[in-house]
Each structure stands twice: as C-alpha cells, then as structure tokens.
C-alpha positions in Angstrom: -19.7 10.9 -19.1 -19.7 9.4 -15.5 -18.2 6.4 -16.9 -15.3 7.9 -18.0 -14.9 9.7 -14.7 -14.7 6.3 -12.8 -12.4 5.0 -15.7 -10.4 8.6 -15.5 -9.7 8.0 -11.8 -8.8 4.5 -11.6 -6.2 5.2 -14.4 -5.0 7.9 -12.6 -4.4 6.3 -9.3 -2.9 3.3 -11.1 -0.3 5.6 -13.1 0.5 7.4 -9.7 0.6 4.1 -7.8 3.3 2.7 -10.8 5.9 6.0 -9.8 8.9 3.6 -8.0 10.0 6.1 -5.7 12.2 3.3 -3.7 14.1 3.1 -7.0 14.0 6.8 -7.8 15.4 7.8 -4.0 18.2 4.5 -4.6 19.6 6.0 -7.5 19.6 9.8 -6.3 21.0 9.1 -2.9 23.2 6.0 -4.0 23.2 5.9 -7.2 22.1 2.2 -6.8 19.2 -0.1 -8.6 17.5 -1.1 -5.5 15.9 -3.9 -7.2 19.4 -5.8 -7.1 20.2 -5.5 -3.6 19.0 -7.0 -0.6 15.4 -8.7 -1.1 15.1 -6.8 -4.2 12.0 -5.4 -3.6 11.2 -1.7 -4.9 9.6 -0.7 -1.4 10.7 1.1 1.5 11.9 -1.5 4.0 14.1 -2.6 1.4 15.6 0.8 0.9 15.6 1.1 4.8 17.7 -2.1 5.0 20.5 -1.2 1.9 20.4 2.4 2.3 19.6 3.3 6.4 17.0 4.8 8.0 17.1 8.2 6.0 16.9 6.9 2.6 14.0 4.2 3.7 12.1 7.0 6.0 12.1 9.1 2.2 10.9 6.4 0.0 8.0 5.1 2.6 6.3 8.6 2.9 6.6 9.0 -1.4 4.8 5.5 -0.9 2.4 6.6 1.4 1.9 10.3 -0.4 1.0 7.9 -3.2 -2.4 6.2 -1.8 -3.2 9.9 -0.3 -2.8 11.8 -3.7 -4.8 9.0 -5.5 -7.8 8.6 -3.4 -8.0 12.9 -3.2 -8.0 12.8 -7.0 -10.1 10.4 -7.6 -12.7 12.3 -5.4 -11.9 15.4 -7.0 -11.9 13.6 -10.4 -15.9 12.0 -9.7 -17.4 14.6 -7.5 -21.0 13.9 -6.7 -21.7 11.9 -10.0 -23.0 8.5 -9.5 -22.3 5.6 -11.7 -25.3 2.7 -11.3 -24.0 -0.6 -11.9 -26.2 -3.5 -11.8 -28.7 -1.6 -9.9 -25.9 -0.7 -7.3 -25.5 2.9 -7.3 -21.6 3.8 -6.9 -21.0 7.7 -5.7 -17.1 9.0 -4.7 -16.9 6.7 -1.9 -16.9 3.9 -4.5 -14.3 5.8 -6.4 -12.0 6.5 -3.5 -11.9 2.8 -2.8 -11.4 1.9 -6.9 -8.3 4.4 -6.7 -7.4 2.7 -3.6 -6.8 -0.8 -5.2 -5.4 0.8 -8.0 -2.8 2.5 -6.5 -1.9 -0.6 -4.8 -1.6 -2.1 -8.3 -0.2 0.3 -9.8 2.8 0.2 -6.9 2.9 -3.5 -7.2 3.1 -3.9 -10.8 4.7 -0.4 -12.4 4.2 0.1 -15.9 7.5 2.6 -15.7 9.5 -0.6 -14.5 8.0 -3.9 -17.0 5.5 -4.4 -13.9 7.8 -4.9 -11.4 7.4 -3.3 -8.2 7.0 -3.4 -4.5 4.0 -5.2 -2.0 1.6 -1.9 -1.4 1.7 -1.7 2.1 2.4 1.7 2.4 0.3 3.1 -0.6 -2.6 0.9 1.6 -1.9 2.9 4.7 -1.6 6.2 2.4 -5.5 5.5 1.1 -6.5 4.8 4.7 -5.3 8.1 6.0 -7.4 9.4 3.1 -10.5 7.8 3.6 -10.5 7.2 6.9 -7.6 7.9 9.5 -8.8 6.3 12.2 -8.2 3.0 10.4 -4.4 4.1 9.3 -3.8 4.8 13.4 -5.3 1.5 14.1 -3.6 -0.1 11.7 -0.7 1.7 11.7 -0.3 0.4 16.0 -0.5 -3.0 15.5 2.2 -2.7 12.4 4.8 -0.4 14.8 4.0 -2.7 17.9 4.6 -5.9 15.9 7.8 -4.6 14.2 9.0 -3.5 17.9 8.3 -6.9 19.2 8.9 -9.0 16.6 11.7 -6.6 14.4 9.5 -8.1 11.5 8.4 -5.3 9.1 6.7 -8.2 6.9 4.9 -9.9 10.0 3.9 -5.9 11.2 2.4 -5.7 7.8 0.7 -8.7 7.6 -1.0 -8.5 11.0 -1.8 -4.8 10.6 -3.9 -5.5 7.3 -5.6 -8.2 9.1 -6.1 -5.7 11.8 -7.9 -3.5 10.0 -9.9 -6.1 8.4 -11.4 -7.0 11.8 -11.8 -3.1 12.6 -14.6 -2.8 9.8 -16.1 -6.1 10.1 -17.5 -4.9 13.6 -17.6 -1.2 11.9 -19.8 -2.6 9.4 -22.1 -4.0 12.2 -22.0 -1.5 14.6 -22.0 1.6 12.8 -23.5 0.5 9.7 -20.7 2.1 7.4 -20.9 1.4 4.1 -19.7 -1.8 3.0 -17.4 -0.9 0.4 -15.0 -0.1 3.1 -15.2 -3.5 4.5 -14.6 -4.9 0.8 -12.1 -2.5 0.1 -10.2 -3.6 3.5 -10.8 -7.5 2.6 -9.3 -7.4 -1.2 -5.9 -4.9 0.0 -5.4 -7.5 3.1 -5.5 -10.6 0.6 -3.6 -8.6 -1.9 -1.1 -7.7 0.9 -0.7 -11.2 2.0 -0.6 -12.5 -1.4 2.7 -10.2 -2.2 4.1 -11.6 1.3 4.0 -15.5 0.5 8.1 -15.0 0.2 8.3 -13.7 3.2 5.4 -15.7 5.1 7.7 -18.8 3.9 10.7 -17.6 5.3 9.2 -16.6 8.5 8.3 -20.4 8.5 11.6 -21.5 8.0 13.3 -18.4 10.7 15.5 -16.9 7.7 13.1 -13.7 7.5 15.6 -10.7 7.5 14.7 -8.1 10.4 14.1 -4.9 9.7 17.1 -4.0 11.5 19.2 -5.9 9.4 21.6 -4.4 7.0 22.6 -5.3 3.7 26.1 -4.5 2.6 26.1 -3.2 -1.3 29.4 -3.8 -1.3 28.9 -7.4 -1.3 
C-alpha cells in the first residue's frame, strides 16, 4: 500500500507537469502553436518573446504552479507513510523530492504533446516554493540579477540552479538538513543544464536571444 502511494504521487506529479500551459496560453491568446515560433521551446520564456509580457507572465506563473501543486499533492497522498528501500526509510520528504523531479520530467517530456516540452525551470522553482521557500527566494534573486545584468534568461536559469545547489551543500553540512534535498538540487541542476545545452552553445557563439528580443510571428 505504501509503495502504491509513492507510485501514485509520482504519476500524478508527472501528469501535472505534463500540462503544456505555454501551448495552451499561446493558442488561447493568439491562436498559434508556440512550438512553431521563436526558439520552438514550449515554455514561458518563448511565450514572452513571441507574445509579450502578459502572455509570458501567465505561462510562467502557471508552470510555477505546477511545481507547487505536484509537491503538495505528493505530501497529501503519502502523508505519514514511510517506505523502506534498501534499508533507507523514505518519508514524505522523499515523496516531495520525487514529485518535484517528476513534474520537471512531465514538463520537459509531456505525454500530451508527443513527449515534447520545455526546460523545466519554472516548475523547478514552483517545487522549491512548496518544499523550501527560502531556496526559491535565493535562486530567484540570482536569476533576476543575472537577467537584469546580462539579459539572458538561459544564463540566469543555469546560474540560479547552481546557486541553489551550492546553498544546499552548505545547509546540509552546517544545518544538518535532510540530504535528500541536496540530492534533488544536484539532479535538478544537472537536468536543467542538460536541457539548456543548445543555449550554452549559443551563448558561447554569441547568438543566444536576449530575454527582451521579440519574435515577429508574421515572419
């Protein structure tokens, strides 16, 4: 029964993460398939470049809420149950981390749109809002300052997830917090960097689009 609860929370998190809000927003507000414009990425940043601040903000906010919803759903499903795997007791904290990772996987490889998706950054921040709000604030400050300075959302996303990873390295040692959160920050950072591999290449080549560069949908 406990195993079923963990599996159910993971599945629910994936299905929540897989909801392609960027695609839904672009179709509702402009009647377009966002995957055919701009970078082709099904995420809030591409909606921002193609359709402007209002649509971009809505898409990003909805993607953030996916992370929040998935983590709270996992906590509700698992409750106080403990699953022992290889001698390791896995409680609701593990369920939260599994949910956070699965919502990112769902966002990046959505079953609803033939396993396409975005890069998972907004959902990642949503999960931290639910798990450890101070981590979301810390990473958010890094992201905002980087974007304001460089105008590159991709660079801000990468540096912010690395900043959160460094934060949990320190907290795990100094505050003796559960190491499962450090594991999540490491795996999530690796996933985000992997999803940004093309952006990294464009940053190196000097061809990366800045966050405020609009894309003409008529072209």
